[in-house]
C-alpha positions in Angstrom: 13.2 166.2 33.3 13.0 163.0 35.3 15.7 161.2 36.9 16.4 157.5 36.5 17.9 155.8 39.4 20.1 152.5 39.0 19.7 150.0 41.5 22.9 147.8 41.7 22.8 144.9 39.2 19.9 146.1 36.8 20.5 147.9 33.6 17.7 150.4 34.6 14.1 150.9 36.0 11.0 149.8 34.1 7.4 150.0 34.2 6.0 147.0 36.1 9.1 145.9 37.7 9.3 146.4 41.8 12.1 147.4 43.7 12.5 147.1 47.7 13.6 150.5 49.4 13.5 151.6 53.0 12.2 155.1 53.3 12.5 157.1 56.4 13.8 157.0 60.0 11.0 154.3 60.7 12.9 151.9 58.4 9.6 150.5 57.2 10.2 148.5 53.8 8.6 150.3 51.0 8.4 149.1 47.5 8.6 151.3 44.5 6.2 150.2 41.7 6.0 151.8 38.4 2.5 151.7 36.8 2.0 149.7 33.6 -0.8 149.9 31.4 -4.2 148.2 32.7 -3.1 148.7 36.1 -5.5 149.7 38.9 -5.0 150.8 42.4 -7.2 147.7 43.5 -4.8 145.3 41.3 -1.7 146.7 42.7 -3.2 146.5 46.2 -3.7 142.8 45.6 -0.1 142.2 44.3 1.1 143.6 47.4 -1.3 142.3 49.9 -2.3 145.6 51.3 -5.4 148.3 50.9 -5.9 150.6 48.2 -6.6 153.3 50.3 -3.2 152.8 51.9 -1.5 153.2 48.7 -3.4 156.3 48.1 -2.4 157.6 51.4 1.2 156.9 51.0 1.1 158.5 47.7 -0.8 161.8 48.4 -3.1 160.7 45.6 -6.4 162.9 45.2 -8.1 160.2 42.7 -7.9 156.9 41.6 -6.5 157.7 38.4 -3.0 156.3 37.4 -0.6 156.8 34.5 1.5 154.7 32.6 4.9 154.9 34.2 3.8 156.6 37.5 5.9 156.0 40.5 4.0 154.7 43.7 5.4 153.8 46.8 3.5 150.5 48.1 
């Protein structure tokens, strides 16, 4: 069963929306992105001005396959 976390001021978490979250002691700002239909690692990387390989490493992805509704740290 998946948990749905509510962010203050929003009714819920949905695919394609972006939420800012700090993660870990380093206080680097990560974004939680929920994959929507048609997204690729390259398109997500372009949207966040980063490299697809960095997204793969941060999320410990073994392949470039993404699934609708999948949560990614960007």
